[in-house]
C-alpha positions in Angstrom: 114.9 97.1 142.5 111.6 98.8 142.5 113.0 102.6 141.9 115.7 100.7 139.6 113.2 99.3 136.7 111.3 102.2 137.5 114.0 104.2 135.8 114.7 102.6 133.3 111.3 102.3 132.1 111.4 106.3 132.6 114.5 106.2 130.1 113.3 103.4 127.4 109.7 106.1 127.6 111.1 108.3 126.4 113.3 106.8 123.8 110.2 105.5 122.6 108.1 108.5 122.2 111.1 110.3 120.7 111.8 108.1 118.0 108.2 106.6 117.8 106.4 110.2 116.9 108.7 111.3 113.8 108.3 107.8 113.1 104.6 107.7 112.7 104.7 111.6 111.1 106.7 110.2 108.3 104.2 107.5 107.4 101.0 109.2 108.0 103.0 111.3 105.6 103.0 108.5 102.9 100.0 107.0 103.7 98.0 111.0 102.7 99.8 111.7 99.5 98.4 107.8 99.2 95.1 108.8 100.5 95.6 111.8 97.9 96.1 110.3 95.2 92.0 108.4 95.2 91.2 111.8 94.2 91.8 110.9 90.3 89.7 108.7 90.9 87.3 110.1 93.1 85.8 113.2 94.3 87.0 114.2 98.4 86.7 117.1 100.6 88.5 117.4 103.4 86.5 115.8 106.7 86.4 112.9 104.1 90.1 112.9 103.7 90.5 113.0 107.7 87.8 109.8 107.8 89.7 107.9 105.1 92.9 108.8 107.2 91.3 107.2 110.3 91.2 104.1 108.5 94.9 103.7 108.0 95.7 104.9 111.7 95.5 100.8 112.7 98.6 100.0 110.0 100.3 103.1 110.7 100.5 101.9 114.5 101.4 98.3 113.5 104.2 99.0 111.2 105.7 102.1 113.5 105.6 100.5 116.5 107.7 97.2 116.3 110.6 99.6 114.8 110.4 102.0 117.3 110.8 99.6 120.6 114.3 97.7 118.9 115.5 101.6 118.1 114.7 102.4 122.1 115.8 99.6 123.4 118.8 99.5 121.8 119.7 103.5 122.3 118.6 102.8 125.8 120.4 99.8 126.6 123.4 101.8 124.7 123.1 105.2 126.2 122.9 103.1 129.5 126.1 101.3 129.0 128.4 104.0 128.0 127.0 106.1 131.0 128.4 103.8 133.1 125.2 103.4 134.7 124.5 99.6 134.2 127.8 99.0 135.2 127.0 100.5 138.5 123.9 98.3 138.9 126.3 95.3 138.3 128.9 96.6 141.2 125.4 96.8 143.3 125.1 93.7 142.7 122.1 93.6 139.6 122.1 91.0 137.7 121.9 92.0 133.6 118.7 89.4 134.1 116.7 91.6 136.1 117.7 94.4 134.1 115.9 93.9 131.5 112.8 92.0 133.2 111.0 95.9 133.2 111.9 96.1 128.9 110.6 92.5 129.0 106.8 93.0 130.1 107.2 95.6 128.6 107.4 93.7 125.6 104.8 91.3 126.2 102.3 94.6 126.4 103.7 95.6 123.0 103.0 92.8 121.8 99.6 92.5 123.0 98.7 95.5 121.6 99.5 94.7 117.9 97.8 91.4 118.1 94.9 93.3 118.7 95.6 96.0 116.3 96.2 93.2 113.9 93.7 90.9 114.2 91.1 93.9 115.1 91.5 96.9 114.2 93.0 96.4 110.5 90.6 94.0 109.3 87.7 96.8 110.6 89.8 99.7 109.2 90.3 97.9 105.9 86.7 97.0 105.4 85.9 100.7 106.2 87.9 102.1 104.0 87.2 100.0 101.0 83.4 99.9 101.6 84.1 104.1 101.5 85.9 104.3 98.2 83.8 102.2 96.2 80.9 104.1 96.9 82.7 107.4 96.2 83.5 105.3 92.9 79.6 104.7 92.2 78.8 108.0 93.3 81.7 109.0 90.6 80.5 107.4 87.8 76.8 109.7 87.5 78.8 113.5 88.1 78.3 113.8 84.3 80.3 116.4 82.7 79.3 118.7 80.0 81.3 118.4 77.0 83.4 115.7 77.8 83.5 112.8 75.6 83.2 109.2 76.6 81.5 108.9 79.9 80.0 106.9 81.0 76.7 105.6 82.1 76.0 102.1 83.0 77.3 99.9 79.5 76.2 103.3 78.0 78.6 106.2 76.3 76.9 109.6 76.9 77.9 113.1 75.6 76.6 116.2 76.8 76.7 119.3 75.4 75.7 121.5 78.5 74.2 121.8 81.7 71.8 124.2 83.4 72.8 124.3 86.6 69.7 125.4 88.9 67.3 122.7 87.3 70.5 120.6 87.1 69.2 120.1 83.7 71.1 118.5 80.7 71.0 119.7 77.2 71.6 118.0 73.6 72.1 114.7 75.1 74.0 111.8 72.7 73.8 108.0 74.1 75.7 105.4 72.5 75.5 101.5 73.4 76.6 98.3 71.8 74.6 95.6 72.4 75.8 92.5 70.4 79.0 92.7 68.1 76.2 93.6 65.0 74.0 95.1 67.0 73.8 98.9 67.8 71.9 101.6 69.9 71.7 105.4 69.6 69.8 108.0 71.2 69.5 111.9 71.0 67.4 114.3 72.8 66.9 117.6 73.6 67.0 117.8 77.4 67.3 115.1 80.0 68.0 114.7 83.7 69.1 112.4 85.9 67.2 109.9 88.7 68.2 108.6 91.8 66.0 106.5 93.9 66.9 104.3 96.1 70.7 103.4 94.8 69.2 102.5 90.9 70.3 105.3 88.5 69.2 106.5 85.6 69.1 108.9 83.1 65.2 110.6 82.0 65.4 111.7 78.1 62.5 114.6 76.9 62.3 115.2 73.2 64.1 113.1 71.0 64.8 110.3 69.2 66.2 106.1 68.7 67.8 104.4 66.9 68.8 100.8 66.2 71.0 99.3 64.0 71.5 95.5 62.5 73.3 93.6 59.7 69.5 93.3 58.1 67.7 96.3 59.2 68.1 99.9 60.7 65.4 101.1 63.4 64.0 104.2 64.0 61.6 106.0 66.7 60.7 108.7 67.7 59.9 109.4 71.9 58.6 111.8 74.1 59.8 110.5 77.4 62.3 107.7 77.4 64.1 106.6 80.5 67.7 104.9 80.8 68.7 102.6 83.9 72.1 102.0 84.9 72.3 98.2 84.7 75.4 97.2 85.4 76.2 95.2 88.2 76.6 97.2 91.2 78.7 97.0 93.9 77.6 95.4 96.9 80.1 95.7 99.8 79.5 93.0 102.9 80.6 93.4 105.7 82.5 90.2 107.4 82.7 90.0 111.2 86.8 89.2 112.4 85.5 85.3 112.8 84.4 85.3 109.7 86.7 87.7 107.9 89.5 85.1 109.4 88.7 81.8 108.7 88.5 82.5 105.2 92.3 82.1 106.0 91.8 78.3 105.4 90.8 79.1 102.3 92.2 82.3 100.7 96.8 81.6 100.6 97.1 85.5 100.6 94.4 86.1 104.1 96.2 83.3 105.4 100.0 84.7 104.8 98.9 88.2 105.9 97.6 86.2 109.2 100.9 84.9 109.8 103.1 87.5 109.3 100.9 89.6 111.6 101.4 86.8 114.4 104.8 87.4 114.0 105.7 90.8 113.6 103.3 91.5 116.5 105.3 88.8 118.7 108.4 90.9 117.8 108.9 94.0 120.4 109.2 90.0 122.8 111.4 88.4 121.1 113.9 91.5 120.0 114.2 92.5 123.5 117.3 89.2 124.1 118.6 90.4 120.5 119.0 93.8 120.7 120.6 93.4 124.9 122.9 91.1 123.6 124.7 93.2 121.8 123.8 96.4 123.2 124.5 96.0 126.8 127.9 96.7 126.2 131.2 97.5 128.5 131.6 100.6 127.5 135.7 101.0 128.1 136.2 97.9 125.0 133.6 97.8 123.3 132.3 100.3 121.1 128.4 101.6 119.8 126.7 100.0 117.1 123.0 101.2 117.7 122.4 101.9 114.3 123.8 98.2 113.0 121.9 96.9 115.8 118.7 98.4 115.4 118.9 97.7 111.4 120.6 94.4 111.6 117.6 93.2 114.4 114.8 94.9 112.4 115.7 92.9 109.1 116.3 89.4 110.4 113.3 89.8 112.1 111.5 91.2 108.9 112.9 88.5 106.8 111.3 86.2 108.9 108.3 87.7 108.7 108.4 87.7 105.3 109.1 84.7 104.7 106.1 83.7 106.9 103.8 85.7 105.1 105.1 83.3 101.5 105.6 80.3 102.4 105.1 79.7 106.3 102.4 77.8 108.1 101.1 77.9 111.6 103.4 74.9 112.9 106.7 76.9 110.6 105.6 79.8 112.6 106.2 78.7 115.8 109.1 77.0 115.5 110.3 80.0 113.7 108.8 82.3 117.1 110.6 80.0 119.6 113.5 79.6 117.7 114.1 83.5 117.7 113.4 83.5 121.0 116.0 81.3 122.3 118.5 82.8 119.4 117.8 85.6 121.2 118.6 83.7 125.0 121.3 82.3 124.1 123.8 85.1 122.4 122.3 87.0 125.6 124.0 84.2 127.7 126.7 84.3 125.6 127.9 87.6 125.4 126.3 89.3 128.5 124.8 87.0 131.5 127.9 85.1 132.1 129.9 88.6 132.4 127.3 90.8 134.5 
């Protein structure tokens, strides 16, 4: 009995890796393209790209494992059926239910792994990803490019004619700000530089003029030095612990929906075993190989339930859906397989 379980588990592991690795690489490529698109907003180097990719790994693994498991179980049971190995086991007195015991155990282990990834790994990696992205966006606003129009520094529009790369000094600067509907400010200076002090940015202007315009009057001031601070509200990322993060699901409908979705998808490896076995454990003499249809049908059915729970579900409906799916799989398995083998 131990050897049979080991044999089935070995075949399932090989099938799983054969399917998981290509899926993992394909989804990784999609996430890398998504990360690369951020370069239109922020500047990141290769190491930072790899860091962002590492933050995406929990999501990639979470969405890859359920489909890979369903496909692996289907292909393994179908292959064993077509090679008449399951028929040989039945002939030796091994019941179909016992054949599935090792697969059910693997389903439970995968479900536990997916639960840990979805409720621990994904929230943490998502927060780290957002914190990194917002930090880079904040830094990007301070990258003033000479000769470029429409650049903003806080609430100010700024134009710089040229920049000395060695001293990082700007030359021929113009700053415009509309403080109110009928009030405008305009500053010009021969030179200036960007200062960063404790995450507070400012522009130190030297040798210039300032103008304030309203409907009633125009004021002019000459200055030797003028410091303009970035008064725009900075993004302050607040990292939430896991309990606090999911506790917000009581008031946040979207987060509650994601929690229900994650829970049901985490159960997919366990819930899919009997559903798949009901159609993949066949007698090759009388039944044909429909592996692709089984994989597609079971995956579509389970993810349809998960998506419905995300939009309209609650905790009782999640429990009912999970129990009903498991019972449905067991009934189909008893009717199509267990009653014969």
